[in-house]
C-alpha positions in Angstrom: 4.7 12.5 -50.3 2.7 9.7 -48.8 5.5 7.2 -49.4 8.0 9.6 -47.7 5.8 9.8 -44.6 5.5 6.0 -44.5 9.3 5.6 -44.9 10.0 8.2 -42.1 7.5 6.5 -39.7 9.1 3.1 -40.4 12.6 4.5 -39.9 11.5 6.0 -36.5 9.9 2.8 -35.5 13.0 0.7 -36.3 15.3 3.2 -34.6 13.2 3.1 -31.4 13.2 -0.6 -31.4 16.9 -0.8 -31.8 17.5 1.7 -29.0 15.2 -0.1 -26.6 17.0 -3.4 -27.3 20.4 -1.8 -26.8 22.1 -2.8 -23.5 22.4 0.3 -21.2 19.7 2.3 -23.0 17.7 4.2 -20.4 14.0 5.0 -20.6 13.3 7.8 -18.2 11.1 6.8 -15.3 8.5 9.3 -14.3 8.6 10.2 -10.6 5.7 8.8 -8.5 3.1 10.9 -6.7 3.8 11.4 -3.0 1.5 10.7 -0.1 1.3 9.8 3.5 -1.1 8.2 6.0 -3.3 10.1 8.4 -6.1 9.3 10.8 -9.5 10.5 9.5 -10.1 12.6 12.6 -6.8 14.5 12.1 -7.8 15.9 8.7 -8.6 19.6 8.6 -8.3 22.4 6.0 -5.1 23.8 7.5 -3.0 20.7 7.4 -4.4 19.7 4.0 -3.4 23.0 2.5 0.0 22.8 4.2 0.5 19.3 2.8 -0.4 20.5 -0.7 2.1 23.4 -0.4 4.7 20.9 0.7 4.3 18.8 -2.5 1.9 16.1 -1.2 -0.4 14.7 -3.9 -2.4 12.0 -2.0 -3.2 10.7 1.5 -4.3 7.4 3.0 -6.9 7.6 5.7 -8.0 5.2 8.4 -11.1 4.8 10.5 -9.2 3.6 13.6 -10.5 6.4 15.8 -14.1 5.7 14.9 -14.4 2.0 15.9 -14.6 0.1 19.2 -12.8 -3.1 18.3 -14.0 -5.0 21.4 -17.7 -4.5 20.6 -17.3 -4.3 16.8 -19.4 -1.1 16.9 -18.9 2.5 15.9 -18.2 5.2 18.5 -20.3 7.8 16.8 -23.8 7.8 15.1 -24.2 7.3 11.4 -25.0 11.0 10.9 -21.9 12.0 12.9 -19.6 9.7 11.0 -20.9 10.9 7.6 -20.5 14.5 8.7 -16.9 13.9 9.7 -16.1 12.0 6.5 -17.7 14.7 4.3 -15.8 17.4 6.2 -12.5 15.5 5.7 -13.2 14.9 2.0 -14.0 18.6 1.5 -10.8 19.7 3.2 -8.7 17.4 1.0 -10.6 18.4 -2.2 -10.3 22.1 -1.5 -6.5 21.7 -1.1 -6.2 19.6 -4.3 -5.2 16.4 -2.4 -6.6 13.0 -3.5 -7.8 10.6 -0.9 -6.0 7.8 -2.6 -6.4 4.9 -0.2 -8.2 3.7 2.9 -6.5 1.6 5.5 -9.2 -0.7 6.8 -9.5 -1.4 10.6 -7.6 -4.3 12.1 -7.2 -6.0 15.5 -7.6 -9.2 17.4 -11.4 -9.0 17.6 -11.9 -7.8 14.0 -9.6 -10.3 12.4 -10.8 -11.4 8.9 -9.2 -14.8 9.4 -11.2 -15.8 12.5 -12.2 -19.5 12.1 -15.5 -19.4 14.1 -18.1 -18.9 11.4 -20.3 -16.6 13.5 -17.4 -14.4 14.6 -16.0 -14.2 11.0 -19.4 -13.1 9.6 -19.6 -10.4 12.3 -16.2 -9.1 11.3 -17.0 -9.1 7.6 -20.3 -7.3 8.4 -18.3 -4.5 10.2 -15.9 -4.2 7.3 -18.8 -3.9 4.9 -20.2 -1.1 7.0 -16.9 0.7 6.8 -16.8 0.2 3.1 -20.1 1.9 2.7 -18.5 5.0 4.4 -15.6 4.7 2.0 -17.9 5.4 -0.9 -17.9 9.1 0.2 -14.1 9.2 -0.3 -14.2 7.6 -3.7 -10.7 6.0 -3.1 -8.7 4.2 -5.7 -7.3 1.6 -3.2 -8.6 -0.1 -0.1 -6.1 -1.9 2.1 -6.7 -4.9 4.3 -4.6 -6.8 6.8 -4.8 -10.6 6.3 -4.9 -11.3 10.0 -4.0 -10.4 13.5 -1.6 -12.6 15.5 -2.6 -16.3 15.3 -2.9 -19.1 17.9 -0.5 -22.0 17.6 -0.9 -24.5 14.8 -4.0 -22.9 13.2 -2.3 -21.3 10.2 -3.9 -23.3 7.4 -7.4 -22.8 8.9 -6.8 -19.1 9.2 -5.7 -18.9 5.6 -9.0 -20.5 4.5 -11.0 -18.1 6.6 -9.2 -15.1 5.3 -9.6 -16.1 1.7 -13.4 -16.5 2.3 -13.6 -13.0 3.9 -11.5 -11.4 1.1 -13.7 -12.9 -1.6 -16.8 -11.6 0.1 -15.4 -8.1 0.7 -13.9 -7.8 -2.8 -17.4 -7.6 -4.3 -18.2 -4.5 -2.2 -14.8 -3.0 -2.9 -15.3 -3.3 -6.6 -18.8 -1.8 -6.4 -17.1 1.4 -4.9 -14.8 1.5 -8.0 -11.7 0.7 -5.9 -9.3 -2.2 -5.8 -8.6 -4.4 -2.8 -5.0 -4.8 -1.7 -3.6 -7.2 0.9 -0.7 -6.0 3.0 2.3 -8.2 3.9 2.8 -8.5 7.7 5.8 -8.6 9.9 8.1 -11.6 9.7 9.9 -13.8 9.3 10.0 -15.4 12.8 7.0 -17.6 13.4 6.6 -17.5 17.2 6.0 -14.4 19.3 4.9 -13.5 22.8 7.0 -16.1 24.5 6.0 -18.7 22.0 2.2 -18.3 22.7 1.3 -16.9 19.4 2.3 -17.0 15.7 2.9 -14.0 13.6 0.1 -12.8 11.2 -0.5 -14.2 7.7 1.7 -13.0 4.8 4.8 -12.9 7.0 7.3 -14.1 4.4 7.7 -13.9 0.6 6.7 -17.5 0.1 3.6 -17.3 2.3 2.5 -14.0 0.7 2.8 -15.4 -2.8 1.0 -18.6 -1.8 -2.0 -16.7 -0.4 -2.1 -14.3 -3.3 -2.1 -17.2 -5.7 -5.2 -18.6 -3.9 -7.1 -15.3 -4.3 -8.7 -13.9 -7.5 -6.5 -12.0 -9.9 -8.4 -8.8 -9.2 -7.2 -8.8 -5.6 -3.8 -7.2 -5.4 -0.9 -6.7 -3.1 0.4 -3.9 -0.9 4.1 -4.1 0.1 5.1 -2.6 3.5 8.8 -1.8 3.4 9.0 -1.9 7.2 7.5 -5.4 7.6 10.1 -7.4 5.7 13.9 -7.5 5.3 14.8 -6.9 1.7 11.3 -5.8 0.5 12.6 -5.7 -3.1 12.5 -9.5 -3.0 8.7 -9.5 -2.2 8.1 -6.8 -4.9 9.9 -9.0 -7.5 8.0 -12.1 -6.4 4.6 -10.4 -6.8 5.5 -8.3 -9.9 2.7 -6.3 -11.4 0.3 -7.4 -8.7 1.9 -4.8 -6.4 -0.5 -1.9 -6.6 0.2 -0.1 -3.3 3.1 0.5 -0.9 3.8 1.7 2.6 7.1 3.5 2.8 9.2 3.2 5.9 12.6 1.9 6.8 13.3 -1.0 9.1 15.2 -4.2 9.7 12.4 -6.8 9.2 12.6 -7.7 12.9 10.1 -5.3 14.5 7.7 -2.4 13.8 10.4 0.3 13.3 8.7 2.8 10.9 11.9 4.7 10.4 11.8 7.6 8.0 13.8 6.5 4.9 16.1 9.6 4.9 16.7 9.5 8.7 19.8 7.3 8.4 18.1 4.5 10.3 17.1 1.2 8.9 18.6 -1.3 6.5 16.5 -1.0 3.3 18.3 -0.7 0.0 16.2 2.0 -1.7 17.9 1.7 -5.0 17.0 -2.0 -5.1 13.4 -1.2 -4.0 12.9 1.5 -6.6 14.4 -0.8 -9.3 12.0 -3.5 -8.3 9.0 -1.1 -8.4 10.1 0.1 -11.8 10.4 -3.5 -13.1 6.9 -4.2 -11.6 5.6 -1.2 -13.6 4.4 0.3 -10.3 2.4 3.5 -11.0 0.7 4.0 -7.7 1.6 6.5 -4.9 4.9 6.6 -3.0 2.9 6.5 0.2 4.8 7.0 3.5 3.9 5.2 6.7 6.6 7.1 8.5 7.1 10.7 9.6 9.7 13.3 8.7 10.6 16.3 10.9 8.3 18.5 8.9 5.9 18.1 5.9 8.5 19.3 3.4 10.6 16.2 4.3 8.2 13.9 2.4 9.0 15.4 -1.0 12.6 16.2 -0.2 13.3 12.6 0.8 11.6 11.0 -2.2 13.4 13.4 -4.6 16.7 12.4 -3.0 15.9 8.7 -3.3 14.7 9.0 -6.8 17.8 11.1 -7.9 20.1 8.6 -6.3 18.4 5.7 -8.0 18.6 7.4 -11.4 22.3 8.0 -10.9 22.8 4.4 -10.0 21.2 3.4 -13.2 23.5 5.7 -15.2 26.6 4.3 -13.5 25.4 0.8 -14.2 24.8 1.5 -17.9 28.3 3.1 -18.3 30.1 0.0 -17.3 
């Protein structure tokens, strides 16, 4: 009896191995969880429950409404901020929605790549204060921009400053039990604002890969599908280091944030989903674009996913 069980197990193992090595054999990809971004001050029980009813699993929150960028201070007292965060967390929890990620504040005066040591330290201090508030949310992912727009011919110095800031902040991020992800920024043109500024860091595939290679392995990437033409190329270049996405359509030329199923934009969603599958992406399909109503988030993803699965079937049949 024991030998029969062993022979049966061995047969199943060999059969599985042969099938997986057979060209065209398809392993079903599980659909991703669905989420969208929302300002912290916009979260309340009603829209969280409506989101859950519409098939939303997760949200990404931001502290933008709570911070005065010019003075690098908070607009509310510590007690008020904690009360607002706790209320938002309660509303999401009661609806069964996970606060999956936090989008950290960004702007010209709170740029993590500032080269003046005193200014950079002040920016890092502000971010650490925000991270302490993030503990209440218990997020899985905390997203950072690598920079704001740069001055001319300071790109290398800005990279060095950002890398210092990221290394410092990663210690706090890990203490929360989250991972740090760095978002690619709009490119690829270098000069903007009548040639007076350069685009932010991580504006191309090559530059993003270069910067990520200079960071520790436990700092990961977020790919914004609206910031780059052919985002699948960036996903493939980064591979399993991609742990977060922002879903929107665009053309790589400007901040479009088209909804993927709106008929606007130039993204090849079959190519994007294929790249995410090959990168073993298991995060959230998190929209940074708006449908006409909440039900549009799930409906759009299901359409994209179904179309991709069909495209794989057609490819395997050739």
